[in-house]
C-alpha positions in Angstrom: -51.6 67.8 140.7 -54.8 67.8 139.0 -56.2 65.5 136.7 -58.8 66.0 134.1 -61.3 63.4 133.0 -63.2 63.5 129.5 -67.0 63.2 130.3 -69.7 62.0 127.2 -72.0 64.2 127.3 -74.1 63.1 124.7 -75.1 59.4 122.7 -72.6 58.4 120.5 -73.2 56.7 117.2 -70.1 55.1 115.3 -71.8 55.0 112.0 -72.6 58.3 112.0 -68.7 59.8 113.4 -66.2 57.0 114.4 -63.7 59.3 115.7 -63.0 62.9 117.5 -60.0 65.1 117.8 -59.7 67.1 120.6 -57.3 70.1 121.7 -56.2 70.2 125.1 -54.1 73.3 127.5 -53.5 73.5 130.4 -51.6 77.2 131.7 -50.2 78.5 134.7 -51.1 81.4 136.8 -47.9 83.2 136.5 -47.7 86.4 134.8 -47.5 86.0 132.2 -49.1 83.0 132.1 -47.5 79.9 130.3 -48.8 77.1 128.0 -48.9 73.9 127.1 -51.2 72.2 124.5 -52.1 68.6 123.5 -53.8 66.6 121.2 -56.5 64.1 122.2 -57.7 61.8 119.6 -60.9 59.9 120.8 -62.2 56.4 118.5 -65.6 55.7 118.7 -66.0 51.4 119.1 -68.7 49.8 117.1 -71.2 47.4 118.7 -73.5 45.4 117.2 -76.5 47.4 116.8 -77.8 46.9 112.8 -79.0 43.8 111.0 -77.8 43.2 107.6 -79.9 44.1 105.0 -80.6 42.8 101.2 -80.3 45.2 97.7 -83.3 43.6 96.8 -85.9 41.4 98.6 -86.7 39.5 95.6 -83.7 38.0 93.1 -85.3 36.7 90.0 -83.0 34.6 87.2 -82.5 33.0 84.2 -80.9 29.7 84.1 -80.5 27.8 80.7 -80.6 24.2 81.2 -78.1 22.0 81.2 -76.0 24.5 82.2 -72.2 23.2 82.9 -71.7 22.9 87.5 -69.8 25.7 88.1 -71.7 28.4 86.2 -72.2 31.7 87.7 -76.1 32.5 88.5 -76.2 35.8 90.6 -74.9 37.5 93.0 -76.5 38.3 96.3 -75.5 41.4 98.3 -76.5 43.0 101.3 -75.2 45.5 103.9 -74.2 45.8 107.6 -73.1 49.3 108.5 -71.5 48.0 111.5 -67.9 47.2 111.5 -65.8 44.1 112.1 -67.3 40.9 112.7 -70.9 42.9 114.0 -70.1 44.1 110.0 -69.3 40.4 108.5 -72.0 38.7 106.9 -72.6 35.5 105.7 -75.2 33.9 103.5 -76.9 30.3 103.9 -80.0 28.6 102.5 -83.3 29.6 104.0 -86.5 27.9 103.0 -85.1 25.9 99.9 -86.0 22.0 99.2 -83.9 19.5 98.5 -83.4 20.0 95.3 -82.5 23.5 95.1 -79.6 22.9 98.2 -78.5 19.2 95.3 -78.6 21.9 92.4 -77.2 24.7 93.2 -74.4 26.1 95.4 -74.4 29.1 98.1 -71.1 30.8 98.5 -71.3 31.9 101.8 -68.6 34.9 102.0 -68.8 36.3 98.7 -73.4 35.6 98.1 -72.5 33.9 94.6 -75.3 31.7 93.9 -73.7 28.7 91.2 -74.8 26.0 89.2 -74.0 22.9 91.5 -75.3 20.2 89.2 -76.7 20.0 85.9 -80.7 21.8 85.7 -82.8 19.7 83.1 -86.3 21.7 82.4 -88.2 18.8 81.1 -88.1 17.4 85.0 -87.8 21.0 86.7 -88.5 24.5 84.8 -88.3 26.8 88.0 -86.3 26.7 91.5 -87.4 29.2 94.0 -86.3 29.6 97.9 -84.8 32.1 100.2 -81.9 33.1 101.1 -80.4 34.3 104.9 -77.8 36.9 105.8 -76.6 37.4 108.9 -73.7 38.9 110.5 -71.2 37.8 113.4 -72.4 40.1 116.1 -73.7 38.5 119.6 -76.4 38.6 119.2 -75.9 38.0 115.3 -78.5 40.0 113.4 -80.1 38.2 110.5 -82.1 39.3 107.1 -83.6 37.4 104.1 -85.0 37.6 100.4 -86.3 35.2 98.1 -84.8 34.1 95.2 -86.9 33.1 91.8 -84.6 30.8 88.9 -86.7 30.2 86.1 -84.9 27.0 83.9 -84.3 28.4 80.2 -85.4 25.8 77.7 -82.0 24.8 75.5 -82.8 22.7 72.2 -81.6 19.6 73.6 -84.0 17.0 72.9 -83.9 15.9 68.8 -87.1 14.8 67.1 -88.4 11.7 67.2 -89.7 9.6 64.1 -91.9 6.9 63.9 -92.8 4.8 60.7 -96.2 2.7 60.7 -98.3 0.4 58.2 -100.9 2.2 56.9 -103.8 0.4 54.7 -103.0 -2.5 52.7 -99.7 -2.0 52.0 -97.2 -4.7 54.0 -94.6 -2.9 56.0 -92.4 -5.5 58.1 -89.4 -4.9 59.8 -88.7 -1.3 57.9 -90.1 -2.9 54.4 -92.5 -1.9 52.0 -93.4 -3.8 49.1 -95.2 -1.7 46.8 -95.9 -3.3 43.0 -94.6 -1.0 40.1 -98.0 -0.6 38.6 -99.3 1.9 41.8 -100.9 5.1 41.2 -98.9 8.2 41.9 -99.7 9.9 45.2 -101.2 6.6 46.7 -100.2 6.5 50.2 -97.5 3.6 51.5 -96.8 4.8 54.6 -98.0 7.2 58.2 -95.1 9.0 59.9 -95.0 10.5 63.1 -92.6 12.7 64.5 -92.6 14.8 68.2 -90.0 16.5 70.2 -89.6 17.1 74.0 -88.3 21.0 73.8 -90.9 24.0 73.9 -91.7 26.9 71.9 -89.2 27.3 69.0 -86.9 24.0 70.0 -90.0 22.0 69.9 -91.3 23.3 66.3 -90.2 20.4 63.7 -90.2 20.0 60.2 -90.3 16.6 58.6 -89.2 16.3 54.6 -88.0 13.4 52.6 -84.1 13.0 51.9 -82.5 12.2 47.9 -83.8 12.1 44.5 -87.0 9.8 45.4 -90.4 9.2 44.0 -91.6 10.0 47.6 -93.2 12.4 49.3 -94.8 13.6 53.0 -98.1 15.3 53.3 -99.7 16.6 56.7 -102.3 14.2 57.9 -104.5 16.8 59.2 -104.4 20.9 59.1 -105.9 21.4 62.4 -104.6 24.3 64.1 -105.3 23.0 68.0 -102.2 20.4 67.3 -99.3 21.0 69.3 -96.4 21.9 67.9 -93.8 19.7 68.6 -96.3 16.6 67.6 -97.5 16.1 64.3 -98.4 12.8 62.0 -97.7 13.0 58.2 -98.3 10.6 55.3 -95.7 8.9 52.8 -97.0 9.1 49.0 -95.5 8.0 45.9 -94.9 11.3 43.7 -94.0 9.5 40.4 -94.2 6.4 38.6 -92.4 3.4 40.1 -90.1 0.9 37.5 -89.0 -2.2 38.7 -86.7 -2.1 35.5 -84.8 1.1 36.7 -84.4 0.8 40.4 -86.0 -1.9 42.0 -85.2 -1.5 45.8 -85.7 2.8 47.2 -83.8 3.6 50.6 -86.3 6.6 51.7 -84.7 8.7 54.5 -86.9 10.5 56.2 -85.3 13.6 58.4 -86.6 15.8 60.8 -85.1 19.3 62.3 -86.4 21.5 65.0 -86.5 25.2 64.8 -84.4 25.5 68.0 -80.7 27.6 67.7 -78.7 25.6 66.5 -81.3 23.0 65.7 -81.6 19.3 66.0 -81.9 16.7 63.6 -83.0 13.4 63.5 -83.7 11.1 60.5 -85.2 7.6 60.4 -85.2 5.2 57.1 -87.8 3.0 54.8 -86.6 0.8 52.6 -89.7 0.0 49.2 -89.1 -2.6 47.2 -91.0 -2.7 43.7 -92.4 -5.8 42.2 -91.7 -6.2 38.9 -93.8 -6.7 35.7 -92.0 -8.2 32.4 -91.9 -5.2 30.2 -87.8 -4.8 28.9 -86.1 -6.7 26.2 -82.1 -7.2 26.5 -79.6 -4.7 26.5 -76.1 -4.6 25.8 -73.6 -2.8 28.1 -72.6 -0.8 24.7 -73.7 -0.3 21.1 -70.4 -0.7 19.7 -67.6 -3.3 21.1 -63.9 -3.2 19.9 -62.1 -6.2 20.7 -57.5 -6.0 19.7 -57.0 -9.4 18.7 -53.1 -10.5 18.0 -52.5 -12.0 14.5 -51.0 -14.8 13.2 -53.7 -16.8 15.4 -54.8 -20.5 15.9 -58.2 -20.9 14.6 -60.7 -21.3 17.4 -59.6 -19.2 19.7 -61.5 -16.9 21.6 -62.0 -13.5 20.5 -64.1 -11.8 22.8 -66.9 -12.1 25.5 -70.5 -10.1 25.0 -73.0 -9.6 27.5 -76.8 -8.4 27.6 -79.0 -7.9 30.5 -82.4 -8.2 31.1 -84.0 -6.2 33.5 -86.9 -8.8 33.7 -86.7 -11.6 35.9 -87.4 -15.3 35.1 -88.0 -16.2 31.8 -88.1 -12.9 30.2 -84.6 -12.6 31.8 -83.0 -15.7 29.8 -81.1 -14.7 26.6 -79.5 -16.0 23.6 -77.1 -15.2 21.7 -76.9 -14.7 17.5 -74.2 -13.1 14.4 -75.5 -10.8 11.9 -73.7 -8.7 9.3 -73.3 -5.3 10.1 -76.1 -2.8 8.7 -72.9 -1.0 6.8 -71.4 -4.6 5.2 -73.2 -6.9 3.4 -70.4 -9.3 4.7 -71.7 -12.7 6.6 -69.0 -13.1 9.3 -70.2 -16.7 10.1 -66.9 -17.8 7.5 -64.3 -16.2 9.9 -66.3 -15.6 13.1 -68.7 -17.6 15.3 -70.6 -17.5 18.7 -71.6 -19.5 21.6 -75.8 -18.8 21.9 -75.6 -19.2 25.6 -72.4 -17.4 26.7 -72.5 -15.2 24.2 -67.9 -16.4 23.6 -66.8 -15.4 20.4 -64.2 -17.1 18.2 -62.2 -16.9 15.1 -62.4 -20.1 13.0 -59.5 -18.5 10.9 -56.1 -17.0 11.1 -56.0 -13.1 10.7 -53.1 -11.5 9.1 -53.0 -7.3 10.0 -51.3 -6.1 6.9 -54.0 -7.9 4.5 -56.7 -6.5 6.6 -56.5 -4.9 10.0 -60.5 -4.7 10.9 -63.6 -6.9 10.7 -67.3 -5.8 12.7 -70.7 -7.5 12.5 -73.6 -8.0 14.5 -74.4 -9.8 18.1 -78.6 -9.6 18.4 -79.3 -11.3 22.1 -82.9 -12.7 22.7 -85.0 -12.9 26.0 -87.5 -16.3 25.9 -90.4 -14.1 27.4 -93.9 -14.2 24.9 -93.5 -12.1 23.0 -89.9 -12.4 22.4 -87.9 -9.1 23.0 -84.7 -9.0 21.7 -81.6 -6.1 21.6 -78.0 -6.2 19.8 -74.6 -4.5 19.7 -71.6 -3.6 17.1 -68.8 -6.0 17.5 -65.6 -4.0 16.1 -62.5 -6.5 15.7 -59.4 -4.8 15.3 -56.0 -6.8 14.1 -53.2 -6.4 16.3 -50.1 -6.4 15.0 -47.2 -8.9 15.2 -43.1 -8.3 14.6 -43.3 -10.2 11.7 -42.2 -7.9 8.8 -38.5 -6.8 8.7 -38.2 -3.1 8.2 -37.9 -2.1 4.5 -35.3 0.2 2.7 -36.6 2.6 -0.3 -33.5 1.9 -2.0 -30.7 -0.7 -1.5 -27.9 2.0 -2.1 -28.9 6.0 -1.6 -26.6 8.3 -3.7 -26.1 12.1 -1.8 -24.1 15.3 -3.4 -22.7 17.1 -0.3 -20.4 20.8 -0.9 -17.8 20.7 0.6 -16.8 23.3 3.5 -20.2 22.9 5.0 -20.8 23.4 8.6 -20.4 20.7 11.0 -23.3 19.2 12.0 -24.8 20.0 9.0 -27.5 17.0 7.5 -26.1 16.0 4.3 -29.0 13.1 3.1 -32.2 11.5 4.4 -32.7 7.7 4.0 -36.3 6.5 3.7 -37.5 3.2 5.5 -40.7 1.9 6.7 -42.1 -1.0 8.2 -45.2 -2.8 7.5 -46.0 -3.6 11.3 -47.2 -1.1 13.1 -46.7 0.7 17.3 -43.8 -0.6 18.8 -42.6 -3.0 15.7 -42.7 -0.2 13.7 -40.5 1.8 16.0 -37.2 1.9 13.7 -34.2 3.1 15.5 -31.4 4.3 13.1 -27.8 3.9 13.3 -24.9 4.1 11.3 -22.8 1.2 10.2 -19.2 1.5 9.2 -18.3 0.6 5.4 -15.4 1.4 3.1 -15.1 4.3 5.6 -14.1 2.5 8.8 -14.6 6.3 11.0 -17.8 7.3 9.2 -19.6 6.2 12.6 -17.8 8.6 13.7 -18.2 11.2 11.6 -22.3 10.9 10.6 -24.8 10.5 12.8 -28.7 9.9 12.2 -31.8 10.8 12.9 -34.3 8.6 14.2 -37.7 10.7 13.6 -36.9 12.2 10.3 -33.9 9.5 8.7 -31.7 12.6 8.2 -28.1 11.8 8.0 -26.1 14.8 9.7 -21.4 15.0 9.6 -19.7 15.8 12.6 -17.2 17.1 10.5 -16.4 20.0 7.6 -15.7 18.1 4.5 -12.8 18.7 2.3 -12.9 17.4 -1.2 -9.2 17.4 -1.9 -8.6 15.3 1.0 -11.0 12.9 0.5 -13.7 12.8 -2.4 -16.4 10.4 -1.6 -17.7 8.7 1.3 -19.6 5.0 1.4 -21.1 3.6 4.7 -24.2 1.5 5.7 -27.2 2.2 7.7 -28.8 -0.1 9.9 -32.4 -0.1 11.2 -33.9 -1.9 13.8 -37.4 -2.2 15.1 -38.7 -2.3 18.1 -40.4 -5.6 18.4 -40.0 -8.7 20.3 -37.2 -10.4 18.9 -36.2 -7.3 16.9 -35.6 -7.4 12.9 -33.1 -4.9 11.1 -32.3 -4.7 7.6 -29.3 -2.0 6.0 -28.7 -0.1 3.4 -25.8 1.7 1.3 -25.4 5.2 1.6 -22.8 6.8 -0.9 -21.5 10.6 0.1 -19.7 12.1 -2.9 -18.5 15.9 -2.3 -18.6 18.4 -4.8 -16.0 21.2 -5.2 -16.2 24.2 -3.7 -13.8 26.6 -4.8 -11.6 27.0 -1.7 -7.9 26.6 -2.8 -6.4 29.5 -4.1 -3.9 29.0 -7.8 -0.2 28.0 -6.9 2.1 29.5 -9.1 4.6 26.5 -9.4 6.9 28.3 -12.2 8.8 30.7 -11.9 9.6 31.5 -8.6 9.6 34.9 -7.7 13.5 35.0 -7.1 14.4 33.5 -10.3 14.7 35.4 -13.8 15.4 35.0 -17.3 17.7 36.6 -19.7 16.5 38.0 -22.4 18.4 39.3 -25.8 17.6 42.8 -26.9 17.9 41.1 -30.5 15.2 38.9 -29.8 12.2 39.1 -32.5 8.3 39.6 -32.3 7.0 36.8 -30.4 9.2 35.2 -28.6 8.2 32.8 -26.0 9.8 34.7 -23.0 8.6 32.2 -20.3 5.7 30.1 -19.2 4.0 30.9 -15.9 3.0 27.3 -14.8 0.1 26.8 -12.1 -1.8 24.5 -10.5 -5.4 24.4 -8.3 -6.8 21.6 -6.1 -9.8 22.4 -7.1 -11.5 20.6 -10.0 -13.9 22.3 -13.2 -14.6 25.5 -13.7 -12.6 26.3 -9.9 -9.2 24.9 -11.8 -10.2 26.5 -14.9 -7.1 29.2 -14.6 -6.5 32.3 -16.8 -3.5 34.6 -16.9 -2.8 38.2 -16.6 -0.4 40.8 -16.6 -1.4 43.7 -14.2 2.1 45.5 -13.4 5.3 46.0 -14.3 4.4 46.6 -18.0 5.0 50.1 -18.8 6.4 49.7 -22.2 3.8 47.0 -23.3 6.8 44.7 -23.9 5.4 41.8 -22.9 2.2 39.7 -23.3 0.8 36.6 -21.5 -1.8 33.8 -23.5 -5.0 33.8 -20.8 -4.7 29.8 -21.2 -1.6 28.5 -21.6 0.7 31.3 -19.7 2.8 31.9 -22.3 4.9 35.0 -22.1 5.7 36.6 -25.1 7.4 39.7 -26.1 5.2 41.8 -28.5 7.3 45.1 -28.6 10.1 45.7 -30.0 13.3 46.0 -27.5 15.3 49.5 -27.6 18.5 50.5 -25.6 16.1 51.9 -22.6 14.8 49.3 -22.3 17.7 47.4 -21.1 17.8 46.1 -17.9 15.4 44.5 -15.2 11.9 43.7 -16.0 9.5 42.7 -13.1 6.1 41.5 -14.6 3.2 41.2 -11.8 1.4 38.2 -13.5 -1.9 37.1 -11.7 -3.3 33.7 -11.9 -6.9 33.8 -11.3 -9.6 30.3 -11.3 -13.2 30.7 -13.1 -14.7 29.6 -9.3 -17.4 32.0 -7.8 -16.4 34.0 -5.9 -12.8 33.7 -8.4 -9.4 32.9 -6.3 -6.3 34.5 -7.4 -2.7 34.1 -6.8 0.2 37.2 -7.9 3.8 36.0 -9.4 6.6 37.9 -10.2 8.3 37.3 -13.5 11.8 38.8 -13.7 13.0 39.4 -17.2 16.3 41.1 -17.6 16.9 42.6 -20.8 21.0 42.4 -21.8 23.0 40.6 -24.7 24.3 38.2 -22.1 24.5 37.5 -18.3 28.3 38.4 -17.8 27.9 39.4 -14.2 24.8 37.2 -12.2 25.6 38.5 -9.0 24.5 42.2 -9.9 21.0 40.6 -12.1 20.3 38.3 -8.5 21.2 41.4 -6.3 18.5 43.6 -8.6 16.3 40.6 -8.2 16.3 40.8 -4.3 16.0 44.6 -4.0 12.4 44.2 -6.3 11.1 41.8 -4.2 11.4 44.6 -1.4 9.7 46.9 -4.2 6.4 47.6 -3.9 4.1 46.2 -7.0 2.9 49.7 -7.4 5.8 50.6 -8.4 7.1 50.0 -12.2 10.9 48.5 -12.6 11.5 48.1 -15.9 14.5 49.0 -18.8 17.4 51.3 -18.3 16.7 54.5 -15.8 19.9 55.9 -16.8 18.7 56.5 -20.4 16.6 59.6 -19.7 18.9 60.5 -17.4 22.0 60.6 -19.7 19.7 63.0 -22.0 19.0 64.8 -18.8 22.5 65.0 -17.7 23.4 66.1 -20.9 20.9 69.2 -20.7 22.4 69.9 -17.8 26.0 70.3 -18.4 25.0 72.5 -21.5 23.1 74.4 -19.1 26.1 74.5 -17.1 28.5 75.9 -19.5 26.5 78.2 -20.8 26.1 79.5 -17.6 29.7 79.5 -16.5 30.6 81.3 -20.0 28.6 83.8 -19.4 29.6 84.2 -15.6 33.5 84.4 -17.2 32.4 86.9 -20.0 31.2 89.6 -17.8 33.9 88.6 -15.0 36.2 89.6 -18.3 34.3 92.7 -18.9 34.3 94.1 -16.0 38.3 93.7 -15.4 38.7 95.0 -18.2 36.6 98.1 -17.6 38.1 98.7 -14.1 41.9 98.0 -15.8 41.4 100.2 -18.5 40.3 103.0 -15.7 43.0 102.1 -13.2 45.8 102.7 -15.7 44.2 106.1 -16.9 45.0 107.5 -13.6 48.3 105.3 -11.9 49.3 103.5 -14.5 49.7 99.5 -14.6 52.2 97.6 -12.3 52.9 94.2 -13.0 52.8 92.2 -10.3 51.1 94.4 -8.2 47.7 93.4 -6.7 44.6 95.7 -6.6 43.3 95.3 -2.9 40.0 96.6 -4.2 39.4 94.0 -6.6 36.9 92.3 -5.1 37.1 89.3 -7.8 40.0 88.5 -6.1 39.1 85.1 -4.6 39.7 85.8 -0.3 41.3 83.4 2.0 39.2 83.1 4.7 40.9 80.1 6.2 44.6 79.8 6.7 45.0 76.8 6.5 44.1 76.9 2.6 46.3 79.2 1.8 48.6 78.2 -0.9 51.9 77.4 -0.2 55.3 79.5 -1.5 58.6 77.6 -2.6 61.8 78.4 -1.2 62.2 81.0 -3.8 59.4 82.9 -1.8 56.6 82.6 -5.1 53.5 80.5 -4.6 53.0 76.6 -5.7 52.2 75.6 -9.0 48.2 74.2 -9.4 48.6 70.7 -9.2 47.2 68.8 -12.3 44.9 67.4 -10.8 43.3 70.5 -9.9 41.3 70.6 -12.9 39.2 67.5 -12.4 36.1 65.8 -14.2 34.8 63.2 -11.9 32.3 60.1 -12.5 32.0 58.0 -9.6 29.4 55.0 -9.3 29.1 52.1 -7.0 28.2 48.3 -7.7 25.4 47.0 -6.7 26.4 45.5 -4.2 27.6 48.3 -2.7 31.3 48.3 -3.6 32.9 50.8 -5.9 34.3 49.9 -9.3 38.0 49.9 -9.9 37.2 52.0 -12.6 35.3 53.9 -15.1 35.6 51.5 -17.6 34.8 48.8 -15.4 31.2 50.2 -14.7 30.5 51.3 -17.9 31.2 47.5 -19.4 29.3 45.9 -16.9 26.1 48.5 -17.3 24.3 47.8 -20.2 24.0 50.6 -22.7 26.5 52.7 -20.9 28.7 52.6 -24.1 28.0 56.6 -24.4 29.9 56.8 -21.7 32.9 54.7 -22.0 35.5 57.5 -23.4 36.4 60.4 -20.5 39.4 62.8 -22.0 38.5 63.9 -25.0 35.2 61.3 -25.6 31.7 62.1 -26.6 31.0 61.9 -22.8 33.2 64.5 -22.1 33.4 67.6 -23.4 36.6 69.3 -22.8 34.9 72.3 -21.5 38.6 74.3 -21.0 38.9 75.4 -24.5 36.3 77.6 -24.7 38.3 79.9 -21.8 41.9 79.6 -22.3 43.1 83.0 -21.9 46.2 85.1 -21.7 45.1 87.7 -19.3 45.8 86.8 -15.2 42.6 86.2 -14.3 41.2 84.8 -10.7 40.7 81.3 -10.2 37.3 80.4 -10.7 36.3 77.0 -8.8 33.9 74.6 -8.7 33.8 72.9 -5.0 32.0 69.2 -5.0 30.1 68.4 -2.5 31.3 64.6 -2.7 34.2 63.1 -0.8 37.4 63.8 -1.5 38.9 63.4 -5.3 41.7 60.9 -3.7 39.2 58.7 -3.3 37.3 58.8 -6.3 38.6 57.7 -9.8 39.3 61.3 -11.7 39.5 62.0 -15.8 42.7 64.6 -15.7 42.5 67.4 -18.7 45.2 69.7 -19.2 44.8 73.1 -18.9 46.8 76.3 -18.9 48.0 77.3 -16.3 47.3 80.5 -16.4 43.4 80.1 -16.6 42.7 77.0 -14.5 39.2 75.4 -14.8 38.6 73.3 -11.7 35.3 70.8 -12.2 33.9 68.8 -9.8 31.7 66.3 -11.1 30.6 64.3 -8.1 27.6 61.7 -8.6 27.5 63.3 -12.2 27.2 60.1 -13.2 24.1 59.0 -13.6 24.0 54.9 -13.4 23.2 52.2 -11.4 24.8 53.8 -8.3 21.3 55.1 -7.8 18.4 54.4 -10.1 19.5 50.9 -10.7 18.9 50.1 -7.0 15.1 51.1 -7.2 15.7 53.1 -4.1 15.0 56.9 -5.7 12.8 59.0 -3.9 11.0 60.6 -7.4 8.0 61.1 -7.8 8.9 59.6 -11.9 9.1 56.0 -12.0 13.2 56.4 -11.5 14.9 58.7 -9.6 16.4 61.5 -12.9 19.0 62.9 -9.7 21.8 65.5 -11.0 23.8 66.6 -8.0 24.0 70.1 -7.3 27.4 71.4 -9.0 28.4 74.6 -7.3 30.0 77.4 -8.9 31.7 79.7 -6.2 34.2 82.8 -6.9 35.1 85.1 -3.5 34.2 87.1 -1.9 30.7 86.4 -4.2 29.0 83.3 -4.3 27.4 81.6 -7.4 25.3 78.6 -7.5 
């Protein structure tokens, strides 16, 4: 039950140490002993045993005057080692005047000293007082400090300027009267300048502003004179001239040296006295006046005014008219002037078109003694009235324009003038309908140049001329107008090709072969819509005349026969005729002239069919005469060659057969009717269907009579076949040589050359054409023992091929010979 006590053994100082932390241990007497431990924290409380202490004993600061209320000046700081209320410090004024307490504010808590009211340095330049710091202990402890505030000058006062009279120069109510003849550098006033500020803020500089003949000079150069108070004399710096400037407003400006500087000004009105020393003067050396024409006599033209810088009698002026130095004409006959007012009047009617300018001189004299004078030149320019109508240079304008001109191209230009001037001469041009009612829509005119434009492209073939009117209206009031006629002729351009009116391309002319030289075959007739050289036509044959049989007259278009007609010329001729005009560049047209050379026209349908095919044949391919004429010659040569070849083959066969026959007879003897299987000349029958039929007696059938034929096949031009060979030959010009088929010249009897009693194998010519039953055949009687079969398919070269102008050969006619095949089995000879 022990109760320990903590006893203070020495002096405690909270400012040295404000707390202690002790460790307490309690232990019992057992064995082993047991103990426990606790911490005892001792806090030292404060007593007011320390006084506040200021950082400085004297606080000094500068304060600008006129500082605004609330401006902080300085902060007073005091410290107290105590805590709590013992360490809480408050600041209060100590020894301070009433002005200090009125102007300054001291914050009790923070110690901040600030401005309470504005301070004017010019009233007080320093504030000195004490401030106390005290704590709130019981009893309170205190400390004090001295505060010195120096009020710093601010440039808050403007300089003052005072102007006073000096000498004999009168000065009243700010006005000084000075004669213009006063000498230069004469003082006319005293100027005093002062400033309430001090230092640089009170140093004043004084000047005269503006371009005036006055300046300031210091009244004294003493060094003891205060800087903020100075005196100056106002002197004249140049001669004064009453006529030039009668009054001067002299402005004096004073500026101090503060920052920013302040200034003030004061003015003095200097009135200059006059002397008579100036002549009358006009405001302009040359006066220009505009006056309308067609006036009434006596009208006022202008008023001239001269001024005189003098006064009194010396400024009274009279006016008079005189001739201009550049003209000897006296203006008095046309113009007059009032001597007092200077009004200039005109005495005659003016006409601008006759004369548009008058010039004279006006003299002004004053009434001084001696009299002085001045003069000016007056130029009267006569202005225009709309008294003249527009005038075209010609009553009728004639223009020539090419056709096919691009739209909106110029086609002509009219010239019009107006003797008036200005707006009265501003002309407005327009197109008026004339003989051609649509002219206003086709043509337009440009005001500035008078150029006429066309909105369309002209075609002389549609219209050769246009007539319309151009109207000119001026801009006067009222407006005047005039008209002129425009005749426009369209010149021809070579824009039309010749047109062939005869013959038509599908027509033809029959020309007998007996026609004489220079026989007129036909006349090509062409027209041209153009005129002149553009319609001057010439004719030429440019194709289809390979035999040079025909000729055309270049001027008339007459086609004549100039060559002798031969059988080869029979048939249809297609002449390509070109018609050219003489324009630049020339235009041309091509026409076809078909000439059918024959004794008569027996079948017009055939010729028309040939003409129709001609129209689909290229112009570069000549169509002239009878193609079969030359082909027949070639055909005859081919037939002769074929016959010669066949004869050669047969002879060779006969020789070989005879040789084999003789050899076999020598060995075995000849057995009649026995077939020699080794004879390769015997034809092989590859197709059973083609074997010859046997009769009832078991013998082979005889060869039909038509097995040996020559076939001549031809077609009509329209694709039909002829009923007989003679029909075709009769319809084909120049085909007389093919009229006879059996035994005639056109069909030689080839079998006569190959008759033999020997039983030789049959040699067959296989046709490549349709079956013989569908052809018209000519039959020859050949011996049965030696049969020659000739298939002349397409051997006739009449009009079946070349007459249709569709040959594929490179020559002008297709000379086609169909293949004649000679076949002997097992060998095959073509």
